[in-house]
N, C-alpha and C positions, 0 to 999 in steps of 0.2 A: 504494500500500500504506500507507494512512493509519494502520492499526492499529499499525504499527511505532513510531509516536510514543508509544503507550501502554505500550510495553515498557521495562523497566528492565534494561539490560545491565550487568554488573559492570564493574569498572575495566579488565578485560582485553577488554572488548567482547563478553562471552559471557553466555548465558542457559542455565540448565538445561532440558533437554527430557526429560520422562518419556514413554516410548513404550509404548503400551498396545495389546494385541490387540483389535480391534473384535469385538464379539459375546461374547467370554469375559470381557473386562475384565482379563485377566492382564497385569501389567506385564512386558514382555519385556526392557526395558533402560532405562538413563538415559544420556544423552550431552549434550555441550555444543554449542550453536549460536552462530554469530555472525550478523550481519545478512546476509552473502552466502550462507551455507549455508541460512538460513531462506528467503531469496528463491528459491534454487535448488530447495528442497523444494517450495515452492508452484508454481513454474513447471513442474517435471518430474513432480510427483506421486510422486516417490521421495525417501526421506529422505537428507539430506546433513548432515554435522556438521563440527565443528572438533575435531581431536585435540590436547589440551593436551600430551600426552607426546611426540607426533611433530611438533607445530607444523605441522600439515598439514590441509587441507580434504579431506574424503573423502565418498564416497557409500556408504551401507550396501549391502554386497553386491558392491562393485566387484572384490574378489578372490575372495570365496567363492561369489558367485552367489545368496546368500541375501538377497534384497531385501525392502523394505517398501513396500507400496503405500499411500499416504496416503489415509485416508478422512475425517479431520477434524483440524483444528488449533484448539486453544482455549488461552486464557491465563487465569491466575488473577486474583483481584480486585486483587492488588497489582501485577500486570504483571511479576512477576519469575520466573515459571516457565511453561513451555509444557507442554501435554498433547497428544500427537499420537497419534491412533488410526489403526492400520494393519491391513492384511491382511499377516501375516507369511508370507513364502515361505521355508521352510527354517528353519534354526537362527538365532536372533538373537544367540546368544552365541558368541564366538570359541573357546570351549572345547567347542562342539558341541551345546549344549543349546538347547531352544526359547526359554528365558528365561535371562537373566543371573542371575536370582534362583533358582537351583536348589539352594541350600543353606539349610537351616533350623536354627537354634540349638536344641539339645535342652535339657532341664531340668538336665542336669549341666554345661552350659557347653560341651559338644562340639557337633558339628553332624552333620546327616544330609543325604545327597543325596536330594532329593525328586522328581526326575524322571529319566526315561531319557535318556541321551545319544543324539541323533539321528544325528550324524556324527562321524567321527574327525577332529579338527582337523589332524592331520599329513597326512592325505590331501587335505583341502580346501585348506590353505594351503601344501602342498608344502615343509614345513620340514625 
């Protein structure tokens, strides 16, 4: 995996990964990867990330079943951001939406919910 030498991980060994739905171009989420999660993503074809808040390695969908099938992985000209195109199975957002970017700021500084909730997160995560 020679391309890893071209990547610039931050001081914590992480790189931001923008996850985009193949075909629509919709950004469904942004998460952090370390070298191990990137390698697992490539090896399995399913997205894996590093959780900064939980200090834990995780596979997208390991508890919800809402997985991401990797179609392409690219990196920017600076080597400091990944763009991962996926086929999204179910909701990408832990709040039950297809995309984590389901809120848009309105002209008055408030916000609107811009997409329909796909699942109830309390039922998915059994909280």
